[in-house]
Phi, psi and omega in degrees: 000131179252145179250138177273127181281128182263123179276140176291149179292142176278127175238139181263032182257083172273106189296321179295317180295319179294320179295320179295318180296318178295321177294320179294321179293323176295321177296320177294325179294322180282328182226084184297342179293342179285357175297334177295330177295318179295319178296321177294322177298318179297316179296320180295318179292322183293334181277349180289133185289325182242080183255139177303135186301321180296320179291322178297319177295319179297319178297317179297320179293323178294323177295327175298319179297319180291330179294324182291310186194150175260010177294123188297324180293322178290323177296315179296318179298321180290322179294322182274355182293146179269055177235186185299314183293314180299316178297319181295318181291317182292343179291339183235085180293347179296341177296338182261016182298131178093354181280317182268126177260114180267000000 
């Protein structure tokens, strides 16, 4: 008798990463000038020669968000949206490095 191995479902809910992203977005809401830090992070990642393809796609999607508008509320709404771009950006909390001061 053979048993079929059941794989656990993949969930993209990294609680620490999600908490960090929410804290970073609140910090951006209070201090919109820190949006330049996120843009600098995107540029720094894009200049790396051997970048993981998923992170590169997330950086490109974030740049699309910045091209549309620099309004902080729209940026936050897009990051938290349950669509392809929002999911892709939330997968990499490292994009928000330096925004939250602990």
